[in-house]
ZAKE-10624 format. One record per residue (C-alpha): residue in one letter; chain; z, y, x. Coordinates in steps of 0.25 Angstrom, whole numbers, plus 5000, padded with zeros to 4 digits. Each point is the difference from the previous one (the first is absolute). Example, Ala and Ser with C-alpha at 12.3 -4.5 7.8 and 13.67 -1.06 7.14 Angstrom:
<kolkols>
(A; A; (5031; 4982; 5049))
(S; A; (4998; 5014; 5006))
</kolkols>
This chain:
<kolkols>
(M; A; (5756; 5348; 5571))
(G; A; (4992; 4998; 5013))
(R; A; (5002; 4988; 5009))
(T; A; (5005; 5009; 5011))
(K; A; (5015; 4998; 5006))
(F; A; (5007; 5012; 5006))
(V; A; (5007; 4996; 5012))
(S; A; (5007; 5005; 5013))
(A; A; (4991; 5001; 5012))
(E; A; (5009; 4988; 5007))
(E; A; (4998; 4991; 4989))
(A; A; (4984; 5004; 5000))
(V; A; (4997; 4997; 5014))
(S; A; (5009; 4986; 4999))
(Y; A; (4988; 4994; 4993))
(I; A; (4991; 5002; 5012))
(K; A; (4997; 4987; 5006))
(D; A; (4998; 4996; 5015))
(G; A; (4985; 5000; 5003))
(A; A; (4996; 5009; 4988))
(T; A; (4990; 5010; 5000))
(L; A; (5005; 5014; 4997))
(A; A; (4991; 5012; 4995))
(M; A; (5006; 5014; 5002))
(G; A; (4996; 5012; 4994))
(G; A; (5001; 5014; 5007))
(F; A; (4992; 5011; 5006))
(V; A; (5004; 5006; 5013))
(G; A; (5014; 5006; 4993))
(T; A; (4997; 4999; 4986))
(C; A; (5003; 4990; 4990))
(L; A; (5008; 4991; 5010))
(P; A; (5010; 4990; 4993))
(E; A; (5009; 5004; 5010))
(E; A; (5013; 4994; 4992))
(L; A; (4992; 4986; 5001))
(N; A; (4998; 5001; 5014))
(K; A; (5014; 5003; 5004))
(A; A; (5005; 4989; 4991))
(L; A; (4990; 4990; 5007))
(E; A; (5004; 5004; 5013))
(K; A; (5014; 4999; 4998))
(R; A; (4999; 4986; 4993))
(F; A; (4992; 4995; 5013))
(L; A; (5011; 5006; 5010))
(D; A; (5012; 4994; 4991))
(T; A; (4994; 4987; 4998))
(G; A; (4987; 4997; 5008))
(A; A; (4992; 4999; 4988))
(P; A; (4989; 5000; 4995))
(K; A; (4992; 4996; 5013))
(N; A; (4986; 5001; 5004))
(L; A; (4993; 5009; 4989))
(T; A; (4987; 5006; 5000))
(L; A; (5000; 5015; 4998))
(M; A; (4987; 5006; 4994))
(Y; A; (4999; 5015; 4997))
(A; A; (4988; 5010; 4999))
(A; A; (5003; 5013; 5006))
(G; A; (5010; 5004; 5011))
(N; A; (5014; 4997; 4994))
(G; A; (5011; 5009; 5004))
(N; A; (5005; 5003; 5015))
(A; A; (5009; 4997; 5010))
(E; A; (5012; 5002; 4990))
(Y; A; (4994; 4997; 4986))
(G; A; (4990; 4991; 4994))
(V; A; (4996; 4986; 5006))
(C; A; (5008; 5003; 5013))
(H; A; (5012; 4993; 4992))
(L; A; (4993; 4986; 5001))
(A; A; (4996; 5001; 5015))
(H; A; (5010; 4989; 5004))
(E; A; (4996; 4988; 5008))
(G; A; (5000; 4988; 4991))
(L; A; (5000; 5007; 4987))
(L; A; (4984; 5003; 5001))
(D; A; (4990; 4989; 5005))
(K; A; (4987; 5008; 4996))
(L; A; (4995; 5014; 4998))
(Y; A; (4988; 5003; 4991))
(C; A; (4998; 5015; 5000))
(A; A; (4993; 5012; 5004))
(H; A; (5010; 5007; 5009))
(V; A; (5012; 4998; 5009))
(G; A; (4999; 5014; 5008))
(L; A; (5010; 5006; 4990))
(T; A; (5011; 4989; 5001))
(P; A; (5002; 4998; 5016))
(Q; A; (5010; 4988; 4997))
(L; A; (4988; 4992; 4993))
(G; A; (4991; 5004; 5011))
(E; A; (5010; 4996; 5011))
(L; A; (5001; 4986; 4992))
(S; A; (4985; 4998; 5000))
(N; A; (4998; 5005; 5014))
(Q; A; (5010; 4990; 5005))
(N; A; (4993; 4989; 4992))
(K; A; (5012; 4997; 4992))
(V; A; (4991; 5001; 4987))
(K; A; (4985; 4998; 4997))
(L; A; (4993; 5012; 4998))
(F; A; (4989; 5002; 4991))
(M; A; (4994; 5013; 4998))
(V; A; (4990; 5003; 4989))
(P; A; (4994; 5012; 4995))
(Q; A; (5009; 5008; 4990))
(G; A; (4990; 5000; 4989))
(I; A; (4998; 4985; 5001))
(I; A; (5015; 4996; 4997))
(G; A; (5000; 5007; 4986))
(A; A; (4986; 4993; 4996))
(L; A; (5006; 4987; 5006))
(C; A; (5012; 5002; 4990))
(R; A; (4989; 5000; 4988))
(G; A; (4994; 4988; 5006))
(I; A; (5013; 4992; 5002))
(A; A; (5002; 5004; 4984))
(G; A; (4988; 4995; 4995))
(H; A; (5002; 4987; 5008))
(K; A; (4987; 5003; 5009))
(P; A; (4998; 4994; 5015))
(G; A; (4999; 5013; 5006))
(I; A; (4991; 5013; 4999))
(I; A; (4988; 5004; 5007))
(S; A; (4999; 5014; 5005))
(N; A; (4991; 5007; 5011))
(I; A; (5013; 5007; 5005))
(G; A; (5003; 4996; 5013))
(V; A; (4986; 4994; 5005))
(G; A; (4998; 5004; 5015))
(T; A; (5015; 5004; 5002))
(Y; A; (5011; 4991; 5006))
(V; A; (5001; 4994; 4987))
(D; A; (4988; 4993; 5000))
(P; A; (5003; 4985; 5003))
(R; A; (4989; 5001; 5011))
(I; A; (5010; 5010; 5007))
(E; A; (5014; 4999; 4998))
(G; A; (5001; 4995; 4986))
(C; A; (5012; 5008; 4995))
(K; A; (5009; 4995; 5010))
(G; A; (5009; 5010; 5005))
(N; A; (5008; 4991; 5011))
(Q; A; (5000; 4988; 5008))
(A; A; (5009; 4993; 4990))
(A; A; (4989; 5002; 4989))
(I; A; (4989; 4995; 5009))
(D; A; (5009; 4987; 5004))
(S; A; (5003; 4998; 4986))
(G; A; (4986; 4996; 4998))
(E; A; (4999; 5007; 4986))
(E; A; (4987; 5007; 4995))
(V; A; (5003; 5010; 4990))
(V; A; (4985; 5005; 4999))
(E; A; (4987; 4993; 5002))
(L; A; (4985; 5006; 5002))
(F; A; (4992; 4999; 4987))
(T; A; (4984; 5003; 4999))
(Y; A; (4994; 5003; 4987))
(G; A; (4986; 5007; 4998))
(G; A; (4998; 5000; 5014))
(K; A; (5013; 5009; 5002))
(E; A; (5012; 4997; 5006))
(Y; A; (5014; 5001; 4992))
(L; A; (5014; 4996; 5003))
(F; A; (5007; 4989; 4992))
(Y; A; (5015; 5002; 4999))
(K; A; (5009; 4989; 4996))
(T; A; (5010; 5001; 4989))
(F; A; (5014; 4993; 4999))
(P; A; (5011; 4998; 4991))
(V; A; (5010; 5011; 4999))
(D; A; (5015; 4996; 4998))
(V; A; (5007; 5013; 4998))
(C; A; (4998; 5015; 4999))
(F; A; (5008; 5013; 5002))
(L; A; (4996; 5012; 4993))
(K; A; (5006; 5014; 4997))
(G; A; (4999; 5007; 4986))
(T; A; (5006; 5011; 4994))
(Y; A; (5006; 4996; 4988))
(A; A; (5000; 4986; 4992))
(D; A; (5004; 4999; 4985))
(E; A; (5009; 4990; 4994))
(D; A; (4988; 4990; 4999))
(G; A; (4996; 5001; 5015))
(N; A; (4989; 5010; 4999))
(I; A; (4997; 5007; 5012))
(S; A; (4996; 5015; 5001))
(L; A; (4996; 5007; 5014))
(E; A; (4999; 5014; 4993))
(E; A; (5009; 5007; 5010))
(E; A; (4993; 4993; 5012))
(G; A; (4991; 5007; 5010))
(V; A; (4990; 4987; 5000))
(L; A; (4996; 4989; 4991))
(S; A; (4997; 4991; 5012))
(D; A; (4997; 4986; 4996))
(H; A; (5011; 4996; 4991))
(L; A; (4993; 4993; 4990))
(E; A; (4990; 4992; 5009))
(F; A; (5013; 4996; 5008))
(A; A; (5007; 4996; 4987))
(A; A; (4988; 4993; 4994))
(A; A; (4998; 4992; 5013))
(T; A; (5015; 4996; 5001))
(H; A; (5002; 4996; 4985))
(N; A; (4986; 4992; 5000))
(S; A; (5004; 4993; 5011))
(G; A; (5014; 4995; 4993))
(G; A; (5008; 5009; 5009))
(I; A; (5010; 5010; 4996))
(V; A; (4997; 5016; 4998))
(I; A; (5013; 5009; 5004))
(V; A; (4999; 5014; 4998))
(Q; A; (5010; 5011; 5004))
(V; A; (5002; 5011; 4992))
(N; A; (5008; 5014; 4998))
(K; A; (5006; 4998; 4986))
(V; A; (4999; 4991; 4988))
(L; A; (4996; 5007; 4988))
(K; A; (5000; 4997; 4984))
(N; A; (4989; 4993; 4994))
(G; A; (4989; 5010; 4996))
(S; A; (5003; 5010; 5010))
(I; A; (4988; 4997; 5009))
(A; A; (4987; 5005; 4994))
(P; A; (4990; 4987; 5000))
(K; A; (4990; 5007; 5010))
(N; A; (5012; 5002; 5009))
(I; A; (5002; 4986; 5000))
(A; A; (4995; 4994; 5014))
(I; A; (5004; 4986; 5000))
(H; A; (5003; 4993; 4986))
(N; A; (5013; 4992; 4999))
(F; A; (4993; 4986; 4999))
(L; A; (4997; 5002; 5015))
(V; A; (5014; 5004; 5003))
(D; A; (5011; 4989; 5003))
(Y; A; (5010; 5009; 5006))
(V; A; (5004; 5015; 5000))
(V; A; (5010; 5005; 5010))
(V; A; (5006; 5015; 4999))
(G; A; (5001; 5006; 5013))
(S; A; (5010; 5010; 5006))
(P; A; (4995; 5014; 5001))
(E; A; (4999; 5000; 5016))
(N; A; (4990; 4987; 4997))
(N; A; (4992; 5006; 4990))
(M; A; (4993; 5012; 5007))
(Q; A; (4986; 5005; 4995))
(V; A; (4997; 5002; 5014))
(Y; A; (5008; 4997; 5012))
(D; A; (5004; 5012; 5008))
(H; A; (4999; 5010; 4989))
(P; A; (5015; 5001; 4993))
(A; A; (4996; 5000; 4985))
(Y; A; (4989; 4996; 4989))
(R; A; (4990; 5011; 5000))
(L; A; (4992; 5002; 4987))
(E; A; (4988; 5006; 5008))
(I; A; (4998; 4987; 5006))
(S; A; (5001; 4992; 4988))
(G; A; (4990; 5008; 4993))
(Q; A; (5010; 5005; 4990))
(Q; A; (4999; 5015; 5005))
(R; A; (4992; 5008; 5008))
(I; A; (5005; 5009; 5012))
(P; A; (4992; 5013; 5006))
(L; A; (4993; 4995; 5013))
(S; A; (5006; 5013; 5007))
(A; A; (5013; 4991; 5000))
(I; A; (4995; 4990; 5010))
(E; A; (5004; 5003; 5013))
(P; A; (4987; 5003; 5010))
(L; A; (4999; 4992; 5012))
(P; A; (5003; 5006; 5013))
(L; A; (4989; 5003; 5009))
(N; A; (4999; 4988; 5009))
(N; A; (4989; 4990; 5005))
(R; A; (5003; 4993; 4986))
(K; A; (4996; 5012; 4992))
(V; A; (4989; 5003; 5009))
(C; A; (4993; 4987; 4997))
(A; A; (5004; 5001; 4985))
(R; A; (4993; 5014; 5000))
(R; A; (4988; 4994; 5006))
(G; A; (4999; 4989; 4991))
(A; A; (5002; 5009; 4988))
(M; A; (4987; 5007; 5003))
(E; A; (4992; 4987; 4997))
(I; A; (5004; 4999; 4985))
(T; A; (4990; 5005; 4990))
(K; A; (5002; 5003; 4986))
(D; A; (5003; 4990; 4989))
(V; A; (5002; 4987; 5009))
(L; A; (5010; 4990; 5000))
(V; A; (5009; 5001; 5013))
(N; A; (5009; 4989; 5005))
(V; A; (5010; 5004; 5012))
(G; A; (5007; 4989; 5008))
(V; A; (5014; 5001; 5007))
(G; A; (5003; 5010; 5012))
(M; A; (4989; 5009; 5003))
(G; A; (4993; 4997; 4988))
(E; A; (5010; 5005; 4990))
(A; A; (5001; 5013; 5007))
(V; A; (4987; 5003; 4994))
(G; A; (5006; 5000; 4986))
(N; A; (5010; 5011; 5006))
(V; A; (4990; 5009; 5005))
(A; A; (4992; 4999; 4987))
(G; A; (5011; 5003; 4992))
(E; A; (5005; 5013; 5009))
(E; A; (4984; 5005; 5000))
(G; A; (5000; 4998; 4985))
(L; A; (4989; 4990; 4999))
(S; A; (5007; 4988; 4993))
(D; A; (4993; 5002; 4986))
(K; A; (4986; 5001; 5007))
(F; A; (5000; 4985; 5001))
(T; A; (5008; 4988; 4998))
(F; A; (5011; 4995; 5010))
(S; A; (5002; 4985; 4999))
(T; A; (5009; 4989; 5005))
(E; A; (4999; 4986; 5001))
(A; A; (5013; 4999; 4992))
(G; A; (4994; 5006; 4988))
(P; A; (5002; 5014; 4997))
(L; A; (4988; 5009; 4998))
(G; A; (5000; 5014; 5002))
(G; A; (5010; 5010; 5005))
(V; A; (5006; 5000; 5015))
(P; A; (5004; 4987; 5007))
(L; A; (5015; 5001; 5004))
(G; A; (5000; 4994; 5013))
(G; A; (5011; 4994; 5009))
(A; A; (5009; 4989; 4992))
(G; A; (4992; 5004; 4988))
(M; A; (4986; 4997; 5005))
(G; A; (4993; 4995; 4988))
(A; A; (5006; 5010; 4992))
(N; A; (4995; 5013; 4994))
(F; A; (5005; 5013; 4996))
(N; A; (4994; 5005; 4987))
(F; A; (4991; 4989; 4998))
(E; A; (4991; 4999; 4988))
(A; A; (4999; 4986; 4997))
(I; A; (5005; 4986; 5006))
(N; A; (4995; 4987; 5001))
(K; A; (5004; 4986; 5007))
(Q; A; (4998; 4997; 5014))
(C; A; (4991; 4989; 4996))
(D; A; (4991; 5009; 4992))
(I; A; (4998; 5011; 5010))
(F; A; (4996; 4990; 5011))
(D; A; (4990; 4994; 4990))
(I; A; (4993; 5015; 4999))
(Y; A; (5002; 5001; 5016))
(D; A; (4995; 4987; 5003))
(G; A; (4987; 5002; 4991))
(G; A; (4996; 5013; 5007))
(G; A; (5007; 5009; 4991))
(L; A; (5006; 5008; 5011))
(D; A; (4994; 5012; 5005))
(I; A; (5008; 5004; 5013))
(T; A; (5012; 4995; 5006))
(F; A; (5009; 5005; 5012))
(L; A; (5006; 4989; 5007))
(G; A; (5009; 5000; 5013))
(A; A; (4995; 4993; 5012))
(A; A; (5006; 4995; 5013))
(Q; A; (4988; 4995; 5009))
(F; A; (4985; 5003; 5000))
(D; A; (4989; 4992; 5008))
(C; A; (4987; 5005; 5005))
(K; A; (4993; 4993; 4987))
(G; A; (5009; 5007; 4991))
(N; A; (5009; 4988; 4996))
(V; A; (5015; 5004; 4997))
(N; A; (5012; 4993; 5001))
(V; A; (5013; 5003; 4993))
(S; A; (5007; 4987; 4999))
(K; A; (5003; 4994; 5012))
(F; A; (5006; 5006; 5014))
(S; A; (5003; 4993; 5013))
(G; A; (5000; 4988; 4992))
(R; A; (5009; 5004; 4989))
(M; A; (4995; 4999; 4987))
(V; A; (5003; 5011; 4990))
(G; A; (4990; 4998; 4989))
(P; A; (4988; 5008; 4993))
(G; A; (5007; 5003; 4987))
(G; A; (4988; 5005; 4991))
(F; A; (4992; 5005; 5012))
(I; A; (4990; 4988; 5000))
(N; A; (4997; 5002; 4985))
(I; A; (4998; 5014; 5000))
(S; A; (4993; 5003; 5013))
(Q; A; (4991; 4989; 4997))
(T; A; (4995; 5006; 4986))
(A; A; (5002; 5015; 5000))
(K; A; (4986; 5007; 5001))
(K; A; (5006; 5009; 5012))
(V; A; (5012; 4996; 5009))
(C; A; (5007; 5011; 5008))
(F; A; (5009; 4994; 5011))
(L; A; (5011; 5009; 5004))
(G; A; (5009; 5000; 5013))
(T; A; (5005; 5006; 5012))
(F; A; (4990; 4999; 5013))
(T; A; (5011; 4992; 5008))
(A; A; (5013; 4995; 4999))
(V; A; (5014; 5000; 5004))
(G; A; (5005; 5012; 5006))
(L; A; (4990; 5011; 4995))
(K; A; (5003; 5013; 5000))
(E; A; (4991; 5012; 4995))
(E; A; (5001; 5014; 4996))
(I; A; (4992; 5005; 4988))
(G; A; (4998; 5014; 4996))
(D; A; (4990; 5013; 5001))
(G; A; (4990; 4991; 4995))
(K; A; (5000; 4989; 5012))
(L; A; (5006; 4989; 5005))
(T; A; (5007; 4998; 5014))
(I; A; (5003; 4986; 5007))
(V; A; (5015; 5002; 5006))
(K; A; (5002; 4986; 5003))
(E; A; (4990; 4989; 4999))
(G; A; (5004; 4987; 4993))
(K; A; (5001; 4988; 5008))
(I; A; (4993; 4990; 4991))
(K; A; (4985; 5002; 4998))
(K; A; (4995; 4997; 4985))
(F; A; (4985; 5000; 5004))
(L; A; (4998; 4986; 5005))
(N; A; (4988; 4990; 5004))
(E; A; (5006; 4990; 4991))
(V; A; (5010; 5002; 4988))
(E; A; (5012; 4989; 5002))
(Q; A; (4996; 4995; 4985))
(L; A; (4989; 5003; 4991))
(T; A; (5006; 5007; 4987))
(F; A; (4988; 5007; 4996))
(S; A; (4985; 4996; 5005))
(A; A; (4990; 5011; 5004))
(S; A; (4988; 4991; 4999))
(S; A; (5004; 4997; 4986))
(A; A; (5001; 5014; 4996))
(L; A; (4987; 5003; 5005))
(E; A; (4994; 4988; 4992))
(N; A; (5007; 5005; 4987))
(G; A; (4995; 5015; 5002))
(Q; A; (5013; 5006; 5002))
(T; A; (5003; 5013; 5007))
(V; A; (5011; 4998; 5011))
(I; A; (5007; 5013; 5007))
(Y; A; (5011; 4999; 5009))
(I; A; (5008; 5012; 5001))
(T; A; (5010; 5005; 5011))
(E; A; (5008; 5012; 5002))
(R; A; (4990; 5003; 5012))
(A; A; (4987; 4993; 4996))
(V; A; (4992; 4994; 4990))
(F; A; (4990; 4989; 4999))
(K; A; (4990; 4994; 4991))
(L; A; (4996; 4985; 5000))
(T; A; (4985; 4998; 5001))
(E; A; (4990; 4988; 5004))
(K; A; (5001; 5004; 5014))
(G; A; (5015; 5000; 5000))
(L; A; (5011; 5012; 5000))
(V; A; (4994; 5013; 5001))
(L; A; (5009; 5012; 5004))
(T; A; (4997; 5011; 4991))
(E; A; (5012; 5010; 5001))
(I; A; (5011; 5005; 5009))
(A; A; (5012; 5009; 4998))
(P; A; (5000; 5014; 5006))
(G; A; (5007; 5001; 5013))
(I; A; (4997; 4985; 5003))
(D; A; (4992; 4996; 5013))
(L; A; (4990; 4990; 4997))
(Q; A; (5000; 4992; 5012))
(K; A; (5015; 5001; 5004))
(D; A; (5007; 5000; 4985))
(V; A; (4990; 4991; 4994))
(L; A; (4989; 4991; 5008))
(D; A; (5011; 4997; 5012))
(Q; A; (5009; 4995; 4988))
(M; A; (4991; 4989; 4995))
(E; A; (4996; 4987; 5006))
(F; A; (4986; 5001; 4996))
(T; A; (4991; 5012; 4999))
(P; A; (4995; 5004; 4986))
(I; A; (4986; 5006; 4997))
(I; A; (5002; 5015; 4999))
(A; A; (4993; 5007; 4990))
(D; A; (4989; 5010; 5004))
(D; A; (5007; 5010; 4991))
(L; A; (5014; 4997; 5004))
(K; A; (5009; 5011; 4991))
(L; A; (5014; 5006; 5002))
(M; A; (5009; 4995; 4988))
(D; A; (5004; 5012; 4991))
(E; A; (5009; 5009; 5007))
(R; A; (5008; 5002; 4986))
(I; A; (5004; 4986; 5003))
(F; A; (5009; 5004; 5010))
(R; A; (5007; 5012; 4994))
(P; A; (5012; 5000; 4993))
(E; A; (4996; 5007; 4987))
(K; A; (4993; 4993; 4988))
(M; A; (4985; 4997; 5003))
(G; A; (4995; 5006; 4987))
(L; A; (4992; 4987; 4999))
(T; A; (4990; 4999; 4988))
(I; A; (4993; 4988; 4995))
(E; A; (4985; 4999; 4997))
</kolkols>
């Protein structure tokens, strides 16, 4: 028999002490330990305990209704160590009011850090984050005034062989919450019907080797021998407590009604079953982005505009010409998007998040499509902080800093923008109130100078104009049919870009409702 105990969620969370560091698994709307989150919230609201927790998680975890939002109570949390709070406005509000200390760390660093914690290393060394707000010479991962006032330093500059790196410090983990599909009677855990593998093993190992407790929520307990050895993601020696969650707290993907085998890789569906995107500026950007893909490359898509490239590729029947990936682990197929971002329909293989980030960080990613909110005259990009409110980068820094080609996607202006698209052209009905091409971005999430030094190709794609990064700055290379260069582009920028001598019109097929008939060379 294993060492694991099977308990209620209420009993499991009763073991969490004041001041503990809690690590949380999950990726946006997948693999969320919702039963445990709700039980911990109830305990705190009923008793006022535990207090002053440090919460660590990697990807955006839930939204305003599920996930880590349940822990967004003043007094319950003292510190956040994570990559994103933008999806959970309650946590964002606590941070903005300086009621918690907020440290925003690149997503891929957190899984690697858990490996370091498990190995009792003092920290990990990485080039990820150099030259961005993460760099201690700029903001040092400090996401609010409370973090600045704390005097705590989570990252240091490190030089080796004449090159600059960052040293991210490790710390003990006292407890972790994870979500699995099944546990056997000994407490071995499978993730076989989940959409991602996340960093479950790394979180469990970091907690176990810190002397902490590992709590796993599952759908069901099975008889010993029911789970194939290769499907055991976490062996029972790492698991202290198993909690069987109720059906409403055991969703495969939140915002989706039931477990779907095409998301867990147990069956495949025809791509024609995936609903095409409506023709809007999001699809226009995604279509123009998809034109940058070549055959047999590894592609990453980010949340928002980026994920729409997956829908376009599926609609055009191109998904088998290259390999889609998300940092959550799936390879191949078509990214799910929305609350299921990180999961893929019809994936061909699946890895842990840590392993994918190792591939990305080492330059194995050929092209990425990432949403972007602010651009400046140098080509720098901000996705992490707006009007003083920190939302975080997620995996953006890891991915944008290392991909061979980076495509940023976004509308040209924001707030109130209305456009008509059709007949092969774009018409601005009402201009957005907020300019996105600025003299200077509010926060440096992507460093253009580092990209040029690293030899990356960088393209900025909007619904009405396309730019390319050069040593001289941003060069305008294309504008949409129907767009006035001066009124609709240059007048909507705080700076004047270089205009290419051979300025082109964007392909008019992008602006028509029927399929484009895209091919990949």
